[in-house]
GUTORMI-483278 format. One line per 5 residues: number of its first residue (from 1); their letters; for each residue y, x, z of C-alpha. Coordinates in Angstrom, 1 decimal, padded with zeros to 4 digits. Layout:
residues N
NUM	A	Y:X:Z; ...
//
This chain:
residues 647
1	MSTTR	020.1:012.5:017.8; 021.5:015.4:016.0; 022.8:017.5:018.8; 019.7:019.4:019.7; 016.3:020.3:018.5
6	SAPAA	013.5:017.8:018.6; 009.9:018.8:019.1; 008.8:021.1:016.3; 008.5:019.2:013.1; 006.2:019.8:010.2
11	PRGGP	007.6:022.7:008.2; 010.1:021.6:005.5; 011.7:023.6:002.9; 012.7:020.7:000.7; 011.4:017.3:-000.2
16	MAGMF	008.1:018.6:-001.2; 007.6:021.1:001.6; 004.8:020.1:004.0; 003.8:017.4:001.5; 001.5:019.3:-000.8
21	GAPPA	-000.8:020.7:001.7; -004.4:020.6:000.4; -006.1:017.3:001.3; -009.3:017.5:003.3; -012.2:018.8:001.3
26	KTKDF	-014.5:016.2:002.8; -014.7:013.6:005.5; -014.7:015.4:008.9; -017.5:013.1:010.2; -018.6:010.4:007.9
31	KGSLN	-021.5:009.3:010.0; -019.5:009.3:013.2; -016.6:007.4:011.7; -019.0:004.8:010.2; -020.8:004.4:013.6
36	RLLRE	-017.5:004.0:015.4; -016.3:001.5:012.8; -019.4:-000.5:013.4; -018.9:-000.3:017.2; -015.6:-002.0:016.7
41	LRPER	-017.6:-005.1:015.7; -019.3:-005.4:019.1; -017.1:-008.3:020.2; -018.5:-010.2:017.2; -022.2:-009.7:018.2
46	TTLSI	-022.9:-013.4:018.6; -021.4:-014.4:015.3; -023.0:-011.4:013.6; -026.4:-012.5:014.9; -025.8:-016.0:013.4
51	VLSLI	-024.8:-014.4:010.1; -027.9:-012.2:010.2; -030.1:-015.2:010.9; -028.5:-017.2:008.0; -028.9:-014.3:005.6
56	TVSVV	-032.5:-013.8:006.7; -033.4:-017.5:006.3; -031.5:-017.7:003.0; -033.2:-014.6:001.6; -036.7:-015.7:002.7
61	IGSFG	-036.4:-019.2:001.3; -034.9:-017.8:-001.9; -037.7:-015.3:-002.3; -040.2:-018.1:-002.9; -038.3:-019.4:-005.9
66	PKILG	-039.9:-017.1:-008.6; -043.3:-017.7:-007.2; -042.8:-021.5:-007.4; -041.3:-021.2:-010.9; -044.4:-019.1:-011.8
71	RATNY	-046.6:-022.1:-010.9; -044.5:-024.3:-013.3; -045.0:-021.7:-016.0; -048.7:-021.8:-015.4; -048.8:-025.6:-015.7
76	IFYGF	-046.9:-025.4:-019.0; -049.0:-022.5:-020.4; -052.3:-023.9:-019.3; -051.4:-027.3:-020.6; -050.4:-025.8:-023.9
81	LGHQL	-053.7:-023.9:-024.2; -055.7:-027.0:-023.0; -054.1:-029.1:-025.7; -055.3:-026.6:-028.3; -058.9:-026.9:-027.2
86	PSGIS	-061.2:-029.9:-028.1; -061.6:-032.5:-025.4; -064.9:-033.6:-024.1; -066.2:-030.0:-023.5; -066.2:-028.0:-020.3
91	KEQAI	-064.2:-024.8:-019.9; -067.5:-022.9:-019.8; -068.5:-024.3:-023.2; -065.0:-023.4:-024.6; -065.4:-019.8:-023.3
96	AGLRA	-068.9:-019.5:-024.8; -067.6:-020.7:-028.2; -064.8:-018.1:-028.1; -067.2:-015.3:-027.3; -069.4:-016.4:-030.1
101	KGQDT	-066.4:-016.0:-032.4; -065.8:-012.5:-031.1; -062.6:-013.5:-029.2; -063.6:-011.8:-025.9; -060.1:-011.1:-024.7
106	FADML	-059.0:-014.7:-025.1; -062.3:-015.8:-023.4; -061.6:-013.4:-020.5; -058.1:-014.8:-020.0; -059.4:-018.4:-020.3
111	SKSGV	-062.2:-017.8:-017.7; -059.6:-016.8:-015.0; -057.2:-019.6:-015.8; -056.9:-023.2:-014.8; -057.1:-024.6:-018.3
116	VPGKG	-058.8:-027.9:-018.9; -059.9:-028.4:-022.5; -058.2:-031.3:-024.1; -055.6:-031.8:-021.3; -052.0:-031.2:-022.2
121	IDFSA	-049.0:-030.4:-020.0; -048.7:-032.3:-016.7; -044.9:-032.9:-016.9; -044.9:-034.8:-013.6; -046.3:-031.8:-011.7
126	VLKIL	-043.8:-029.5:-013.5; -041.0:-031.8:-012.5; -042.0:-031.8:-008.8; -042.2:-028.0:-008.9; -038.7:-027.7:-010.5
131	ILAIG	-037.2:-030.1:-008.0; -038.7:-028.0:-005.2; -037.3:-024.8:-006.7; -033.9:-026.4:-007.1; -034.0:-027.6:-003.5
136	IYVVA	-034.9:-024.1:-002.3; -032.1:-022.5:-004.2; -029.5:-025.1:-003.1; -030.5:-024.6:000.6; -030.4:-020.8:000.2
141	SILMW	-026.9:-021.0:-001.4; -025.5:-023.3:001.3; -026.7:-020.9:004.0; -025.0:-018.0:002.2; -021.8:-020.0:001.9
146	IQAYL	-021.8:-020.6:005.7; -022.5:-016.9:006.4; -019.7:-015.9:004.1; -017.3:-018.2:006.0; -018.4:-016.7:009.3
151	MAGVT	-018.3:-013.2:008.0; -014.7:-013.7:006.8; -013.8:-014.6:010.4; -015.6:-011.6:011.8; -013.7:-009.3:009.4
156	QRSVF	-010.3:-010.7:010.1; -010.7:-010.9:013.8; -012.0:-007.3:013.8; -009.0:-006.1:011.7; -006.7:-008.1:013.9
161	RLRRM	-008.0:-006.1:016.9; -007.5:-002.8:014.9; -003.9:-003.7:014.1; -003.3:-004.6:017.7; -004.8:-001.4:018.8
166	AQEKI	-002.6:000.5:016.4; 000.5:-001.3:017.6; -000.3:-000.7:021.2; -001.1:003.0:020.4; 002.4:003.5:019.0
171	GRLPL	003.8:002.4:022.3; 001.7:004.9:024.2; 002.5:007.9:022.0; 004.9:010.5:023.2; 008.1:011.1:021.2
176	SYFDT	006.8:014.5:020.2; 004.1:012.8:018.1; 006.7:011.1:015.9; 008.7:014.3:015.6; 005.7:015.9:013.8
181	QSRGD	004.5:013.0:011.7; 005.7:011.6:008.4; 006.8:008.0:008.9; 005.5:006.9:005.5; 002.0:008.4:006.3
186	LLSRV	002.0:006.8:009.7; 002.9:003.4:008.2; 000.2:003.9:005.6; -002.4:004.4:008.3; -001.5:001.2:010.2
191	TNDID	-001.1:-000.9:007.0; -002.8:000.4:003.9; -005.8:002.0:005.7; -006.4:-001.1:007.9; -006.2:-003.4:004.8
196	NIANS	-008.7:-001.1:003.1; -011.1:-001.3:006.1; -010.8:-005.1:005.9; -011.8:-005.1:002.2; -014.7:-002.8:002.9
201	LQQGL	-016.0:-004.9:005.8; -015.6:-008.1:003.9; -017.3:-006.9:000.7; -019.8:-004.5:002.2; -021.3:-005.6:005.5
206	SQILN	-022.9:-009.0:004.6; -023.8:-007.8:001.1; -025.6:-004.8:002.5; -027.5:-006.9:005.0; -028.3:-009.4:002.2
211	SLLTI	-029.5:-006.6:-000.1; -031.7:-004.9:002.5; -033.4:-008.2:003.5; -033.8:-009.0:-000.2; -035.5:-005.7:-000.8
216	ISVLI	-037.9:-006.3:002.1; -038.7:-010.0:001.2; -039.1:-009.3:-002.5; -041.3:-006.3:-001.8; -043.6:-008.5:000.3
221	MMVWI	-043.8:-011.1:-002.5; -044.5:-008.4:-005.1; -047.4:-006.9:-003.0; -048.7:-010.4:-002.5; -048.9:-010.9:-006.3
226	SWELA	-050.0:-007.4:-007.4; -050.0:-004.4:-005.2; -050.6:-002.2:-008.2; -047.4:-003.3:-010.0; -045.6:-003.2:-006.6
231	LISLV	-046.4:000.5:-006.4; -044.7:001.1:-009.8; -041.6:-000.8:-008.5; -041.5:001.3:-005.4; -041.0:004.5:-007.5
236	AIPIS	-037.4:003.3:-008.1; -036.5:003.5:-004.4; -036.7:007.3:-003.8; -035.3:008.1:-007.2; -032.3:005.7:-006.8
241	IFLSV	-031.7:006.9:-003.2; -031.8:010.6:-004.3; -029.4:010.1:-007.2; -027.0:007.8:-005.1; -026.8:010.3:-002.2
246	KIAKR	-026.1:013.2:-004.6; -023.3:011.3:-006.3; -022.0:009.8:-003.1; -021.4:013.1:-001.4; -019.1:014.2:-004.3
251	SQREF	-017.3:010.9:-004.5; -016.7:010.8:-000.7; -014.6:013.9:-000.9; -012.5:012.4:-003.5; -012.0:009.2:-001.5
256	VAQWD	-010.7:011.2:001.4; -008.3:013.0:-000.9; -007.2:009.7:-002.4; -006.1:008.2:000.9; -004.6:011.5:002.0
261	WTGKL	-002.4:011.6:-001.1; -001.6:007.9:-000.6; -000.2:008.7:002.8; 001.8:011.7:001.4; 003.2:009.5:-001.4
266	NGHVE	004.2:006.8:001.0; 005.9:009.4:003.2; 007.9:010.7:000.2; 008.9:007.2:-001.0; 010.0:006.2:002.5
271	EMHTG	012.0:009.4:002.9; 013.7:009.2:-000.5; 014.5:005.5:000.0; 016.0:006.1:003.5; 018.2:008.8:002.1
276	HSLVK	018.8:007.3:-001.3; 022.6:007.7:-001.3; 022.4:011.3:-000.1; 019.8:012.1:-002.8; 022.2:010.9:-005.4
281	VFGRR	025.3:012.6:-003.8; 023.6:016.0:-003.7; 022.2:015.7:-007.2; 018.6:015.6:-006.1; 017.6:012.5:-008.0
286	ESAIK	015.8:014.4:-010.7; 014.1:016.6:-008.2; 013.0:013.6:-006.2; 011.6:012.0:-009.3; 009.8:015.2:-010.1
291	DFAAL	008.4:015.4:-006.6; 007.3:011.7:-006.9; 005.6:012.4:-010.2; 003.7:015.4:-008.8; 002.5:013.4:-005.8
296	NTELR	001.7:010.4:-008.0; -000.3:012.7:-010.3; -002.3:014.0:-007.4; -003.0:010.5:-006.3; -003.9:009.4:-009.8
301	DSSFK	-006.3:012.3:-010.3; -008.0:011.9:-006.9; -008.3:008.1:-007.3; -009.7:008.5:-010.8; -012.3:011.0:-009.6
306	AQFMS	-013.2:008.8:-006.6; -013.5:005.7:-008.6; -015.4:007.3:-011.5; -017.8:009.2:-009.3; -018.6:006.1:-007.2
311	SIIQP	-018.8:003.8:-010.3; -021.6:005.9:-012.0; -023.9:005.3:-009.0; -024.6:001.7:-010.1; -025.4:002.4:-013.8
316	TTALV	-027.5:005.4:-012.8; -029.7:003.3:-010.5; -029.7:000.5:-013.1; -031.1:003.0:-015.6; -033.9:003.8:-013.2
321	SNLIY	-034.6:000.2:-012.6; -034.7:-000.7:-016.3; -037.2:002.1:-017.0; -039.4:000.7:-014.2; -038.9:-002.8:-015.6
326	VGIAV	-040.2:-001.7:-019.0; -043.3:-000.3:-017.4; -043.9:-003.5:-015.4; -043.4:-005.7:-018.5; -045.9:-003.6:-020.6
331	LGGYR	-048.6:-003.4:-017.8; -048.0:-007.1:-016.9; -048.5:-008.2:-020.5; -051.7:-006.2:-020.7; -053.1:-007.8:-017.5
336	VATGS	-052.3:-011.3:-018.8; -054.1:-010.5:-022.0; -057.2:-009.3:-020.0; -057.1:-012.3:-017.7; -056.5:-010.2:-014.5
341	MSLGD	-053.2:-012.0:-013.9; -051.8:-015.3:-014.8; -048.7:-015.6:-017.0; -046.8:-017.4:-014.2; -047.6:-014.5:-011.8
346	VQAFI	-046.4:-011.9:-014.3; -043.3:-014.0:-014.9; -042.7:-014.2:-011.2; -043.3:-010.5:-010.7; -040.8:-009.6:-013.5
351	QYSRQ	-038.2:-011.8:-011.8; -039.0:-010.1:-008.5; -038.7:-006.7:-010.1; -035.3:-007.7:-011.3; -034.4:-009.0:-007.9
356	FAMPL	-035.8:-005.8:-006.4; -033.6:-003.7:-008.6; -030.5:-005.8:-008.1; -029.9:-005.1:-004.4; -030.5:-001.4:-005.0
361	AQIAG	-027.8:-001.6:-007.6; -025.6:-003.6:-005.3; -025.9:-001.1:-002.5; -025.1:001.7:-004.9; -022.1:-000.3:-006.2
366	LMSSI	-020.9:-000.9:-002.7; -021.0:002.8:-001.9; -017.4:003.2:-003.3; -016.1:000.5:-001.1; -017.9:001.8:001.9
371	QSGVA	-016.8:005.4:001.3; -013.2:004.3:000.8; -013.4:002.2:004.0; -014.8:005.0:006.1; -012.2:007.4:004.7
376	SAERL	-009.5:005.0:005.8; -011.3:004.4:009.2; -011.3:008.1:009.8; -007.6:008.3:009.2; -007.0:005.3:011.5
381	FEFLD	-009.2:006.7:014.3; -007.5:010.1:014.0; -004.2:008.2:014.7; -005.8:006.2:017.6; -007.2:009.4:019.1
386	AGEQE	-003.8:011.2:019.1; -002.8:012.6:022.5; -000.9:010.0:024.5; 001.9:010.4:027.0; 000.9:011.0:030.6
391	PETVD	-000.5:007.9:032.2; 001.6:005.9:034.7; 001.3:006.7:038.4; -001.1:004.5:040.2; 001.2:003.8:043.2
396	AVTID	004.4:003.4:041.3; 007.7:002.9:043.1; 009.9:000.0:042.0; 013.7:-000.1:041.7; 015.4:-003.4:041.0
401	RAVGE	018.7:-001.8:040.1; 019.5:001.8:040.6; 022.6:003.0:042.4; 022.9:005.8:039.8; 022.4:009.1:041.6
406	VKFEN	020.6:011.6:039.3; 019.5:015.1:040.3; 017.9:017.9:038.3; 016.0:020.2:040.7; 014.9:023.6:039.2
411	VFFSY	013.9:022.0:035.9; 012.1:024.0:033.2; 011.3:022.5:029.8; 010.3:023.8:026.4; 008.9:022.2:023.2
416	SADKP	006.5:025.1:022.8; 005.3:027.6:025.4; 006.7:030.7:023.6; 010.2:029.2:023.1; 011.8:028.2:026.4
421	LIEEL	014.7:025.8:026.1; 015.9:024.6:029.5; 015.4:027.0:032.4; 016.1:026.6:036.1; 018.4:023.7:035.6
426	NLTVK	020.0:022.3:038.8; 022.5:019.4:038.6; 023.6:016.5:040.9; 025.3:013.5:039.4; 026.8:011.1:041.9
431	PGETI	026.8:007.3:041.4; 029.6:006.1:039.1; 030.4:009.5:037.8; 030.9:010.3:034.1; 029.2:013.5:033.1
436	AIVGP	030.1:014.9:029.7; 027.7:017.3:028.1; 029.1:019.6:025.4; 027.8:022.7:023.6; 026.7:023.9:020.2
441	TGAGK	023.9:022.3:018.2; 020.5:023.1:019.7; 021.9:023.8:023.2; 019.7:021.1:024.8; 022.2:018.3:025.3
446	TTLVN	020.1:015.4:023.9; 017.0:017.0:025.4; 018.6:016.6:028.8; 018.9:012.8:028.5; 015.5:012.6:026.9
451	LIMRF	014.1:014.2:030.1; 016.0:011.7:032.3; 014.3:008.8:030.5; 010.9:010.6:030.3; 010.7:010.6:026.6
456	YEVNS	009.5:014.2:027.4; 008.0:015.4:030.7; 009.5:018.4:032.4; 007.2:021.5:032.5; 008.2:022.2:036.1
461	GRITL	010.7:021.1:038.7; 011.7:017.5:039.0; 014.3:014.9:038.2; 015.2:012.2:040.8; 016.9:008.8:040.5
466	DGVDI	018.4:007.6:043.8; 016.2:010.3:045.5; 013.0:009.1:043.9; 011.1:011.4:041.5; 011.2:009.6:038.2
471	RSLTR	007.5:010.4:037.7; 006.9:008.0:040.6; 008.4:005.1:038.5; 006.8:003.5:035.6; 008.5:004.3:032.3
476	DDLRR	009.4:000.7:031.7; 011.0:000.4:035.1; 012.8:003.7:034.7; 014.2:002.9:031.2; 015.2:-000.5:032.3
481	QFGMV	017.9:001.2:034.3; 019.5:002.8:031.2; 021.6:001.6:028.4; 022.1:003.7:025.3; 024.8:003.9:022.5
486	LQDTW	023.7:006.4:019.9; 025.3:008.1:017.0; 022.7:006.5:014.7; 023.2:002.8:015.2; 020.2:000.5:014.7
491	LFEGT	020.4:-003.2:013.8; 017.4:-005.2:012.9; 017.0:-008.2:010.5; 018.1:-011.2:012.4; 021.4:-012.8:013.5
496	MQENI	024.3:-011.1:015.0; 023.7:-012.9:018.3; 020.0:-011.7:018.3; 021.1:-008.1:017.8; 023.7:-008.2:020.6
501	AFGSQ	021.2:-009.9:023.0; 018.4:-007.5:022.1; 018.2:-005.8:025.5; 019.1:-008.7:027.8; 016.8:-010.8:030.0
506	DPSHE	019.2:-013.8:029.8; 020.4:-014.0:026.1; 022.6:-017.0:026.5; 025.4:-017.6:023.9; 028.1:-017.5:026.5
511	KVVAA	027.0:-014.0:027.7; 026.7:-012.8:024.1; 030.3:-013.9:023.4; 031.5:-012.3:026.7; 029.8:-009.0:025.7
516	AKAAN	031.3:-009.2:022.2; 034.8:-009.7:023.7; 034.3:-006.8:026.0; 033.3:-004.6:023.0; 036.3:-005.9:021.0
521	IDHFM	034.0:-007.3:018.3; 034.4:-011.1:019.0; 037.2:-011.5:016.4; 034.9:-009.9:013.7; 032.0:-012.2:014.6
526	RSLAE	034.2:-015.3:014.3; 035.4:-014.1:010.9; 031.9:-014.2:009.4; 030.8:-017.2:007.4; 028.3:-018.3:010.0
531	GYDSK	029.8:-016.6:013.0; 027.4:-015.3:015.5; 024.5:-016.8:013.5; 025.3:-014.7:010.5; 022.3:-012.6:009.3
536	VSDDN	022.2:-008.9:009.3; 021.1:-007.7:005.8; 018.5:-005.1:005.1; 021.0:-002.4:004.4; 023.6:-003.6:006.9
541	STVSN	026.1:-003.7:003.9; 028.0:-006.6:005.6; 028.9:-004.4:008.6; 030.9:-001.2:008.6; 029.9:001.9:010.6
546	GERQL	032.5:001.1:013.3; 031.5:-002.5:013.5; 027.8:-001.5:013.9; 028.8:000.9:016.7; 030.8:-001.9:018.5
551	ITIAR	027.8:-004.2:018.2; 025.6:-001.6:019.9; 028.2:-001.3:022.6; 028.1:-005.1:023.0; 024.4:-004.8:023.3
556	AFMAD	024.8:-002.3:026.1; 027.2:-004.8:027.8; 024.5:-007.5:027.6; 021.8:-005.2:029.1; 024.1:-004.5:032.0
561	PAILI	022.4:-001.1:032.9; 023.0:001.0:035.9; 023.2:004.2:033.9; 024.8:004.7:030.5; 023.9:007.3:027.9
566	LDEAT	026.5:007.7:025.1; 025.2:010.1:022.4; 027.9:011.1:019.8; 028.9:007.4:019.8; 032.2:008.0:017.9
571	SSVDT	031.2:010.8:015.6; 030.7:008.7:012.5; 033.8:006.4:012.7; 037.4:006.7:011.6; 040.2:007.6:014.0
576	RTEVM	041.5:004.0:014.4; 038.0:002.6:015.0; 037.4:005.5:017.4; 040.2:004.3:019.6; 038.6:000.8:019.7
581	VQHAM	035.2:002.3:020.4; 036.7:004.5:023.2; 038.4:001.5:024.8; 035.1:-000.5:024.7; 033.1:002.4:026.1
586	AKLRL	035.7:003.0:028.9; 035.2:-000.6:030.0; 031.5:-000.2:029.7; 031.5:002.9:031.9; 033.3:001.3:034.8
591	GRTSF	031.1:001.3:037.9; 028.2:003.0:036.1; 026.9:006.5:036.1; 027.4:007.8:032.5; 026.2:010.7:030.5
596	VIAHR	028.4:011.3:027.4; 027.2:013.7:024.7; 030.1:014.6:022.4; 031.3:017.1:019.8; 034.8:015.6:019.8
601	LSTIR	036.1:017.2:023.0; 039.2:014.9:023.0; 036.9:012.0:023.9; 035.7:013.5:027.2; 038.8:015.0:028.7
606	DADTI	038.8:012.3:031.5; 035.2:012.9:032.5; 034.5:013.6:036.2; 032.4:016.6:035.3; 032.0:018.5:032.0
611	LVMDK	028.7:020.4:031.6; 028.9:023.2:029.0; 025.4:024.0:027.8; 024.1:026.9:025.6; 020.5:027.7:024.9
616	GRIIE	019.3:025.2:027.5; 021.4:026.5:030.4; 024.5:025.1:032.0; 026.9:028.0:031.6; 030.0:026.2:032.8
621	QGKHQ	030.9:023.0:034.6; 034.0:021.4:036.0; 036.9:019.2:035.0; 038.7:019.7:031.7; 041.7:021.4:033.3
626	ELMAN	039.5:023.8:035.3; 037.5:024.8:032.3; 040.5:025.3:030.2; 042.1:027.5:032.9; 038.9:029.7:033.0
631	KGFYF	039.3:030.4:029.3; 035.5:030.7:028.9; 033.0:029.1:026.5; 034.5:025.6:026.8; 038.0:027.0:026.1
636	DLYAS	036.7:028.6:022.9; 035.0:025.3:021.8; 038.2:023.4:022.5; 040.3:026.0:020.7; 038.1:025.8:017.6
641	QFASA	038.9:022.0:017.4; 042.5:022.0:018.5; 043.9:025.4:017.6; 047.3:024.0:016.8; 047.5:022.3:020.3
646	LD	047.1:025.7:022.0; 049.8:027.5:020.1
//
């Protein structure tokens, strides 16, 4: 709709204008966005409870593994030592002999062990312990596989709901929202950002639960074995948390920038792809490539910083854990040598210390996924929180089919409070009349029909349809009364028949053919290889501009509306096709109230009333002959197009 201003759009001075605004320095509300994202999982409470139970049981069962394997180690170690000692003596005699030889350390270790002099390794006992350990690990793994399956369902159902919410939100947004948003960035929010949220939930949620429970269960086992060594392991927690938080704060800012630049880049690509031919015609290809390169560089740099900063969290915490591990190994070896701990317990404790460090490293590693997901969630929630159009009236009036009387009563409207557009507009359109609206660009012609269909709401005054305030009707009920043929034709991927039947409640083939004949397009349809079942290509290359326009007129015939809106419907076709389109539209207008917006004044000479608009006001109105006789604004417009006809 090129005949008037739309709502104020983002400032543009070229392809790059409005695109290189600085990205947010940081997440506006990381904690709030994270909490809100988690609240979106409430419908999955039951399944999440089962997942939590499975993880808990799996972790608890698995935590006994090292302790059990420690017992196997003790059997082997004690059996090896017992085999080295002479049989037939008691352990006390063996200890006394060692002390007599000055081997006090060995004697201390032997005194606190289960060594039986002369008895070797009990392989049957070791085998039983190993079978028990294997059974524990198998059961724990099966439980984790089940929870992974359930968690995948939780994630996909939650993301399904988010996508549905986004789609439903689009339907509730006012036209002014789309006037001020980049389509590419909007698409990025409802596709890329939601996919990123799905990845974060799938990778992060169950793993974090698993890691936290592992930390708790392993810590209990470590305290059970040796509270002194457990204290050393606990030193890793505050150090790791401190370093992770410091790094995470910096990386979160970069993740926000990454997804902001992703949206900007998508917007640029979508814009350049849509206007690809014009970009080439006006020699802007190099400029577009340069703009893309600049945006791509910004995205690359922010993505690199985000990934690098988040990736150093894990090796940093791993370094802390390894230093703690060294301390445990040294102290554990000393305690085995002094007999204060068994070798199996030290082995189990070392395994626990590694298991204790692993979830810390995993949580640190997941920070990048979590931060990225929350950054995407914040962008999505910002879209979902956008201001919506006014809610429908509770006691809506219903109209099966309008007669077609439209009245504007003292209507005021402006896109912004400081720039009035339509002021004190009064107009009565009788049923079946054809009202032509003419005027210079920005006069408010298209705004007028947008107000009739409530794409925008009037600031004051009212518009009535058959005497009923249109605000008393639901938007769907109101718009069902209208059919539109616009300058910018729109065909979707599908068959020709599906495109023609798009707005009809009864899309039978017979009615489609009748509509095509009325629009003078039937012969073209039959000339196609598959007739009415021929597919519309992505770029509509199989259909000319005039044929596309006739298809949209056939679509209007199928919808059979009470009121027609024809907005520059012939402005982009040749003279011969214009005649065909005019004949089709003349048939379409019969018996219907019609609003015709046109720059070609020759197309509206037979209109019942011509409204001449300028700066939002109706400055002249009447029939063509009357307006020409007045020699006012309309006369000047007509003269500018048909100067030779007036000579």
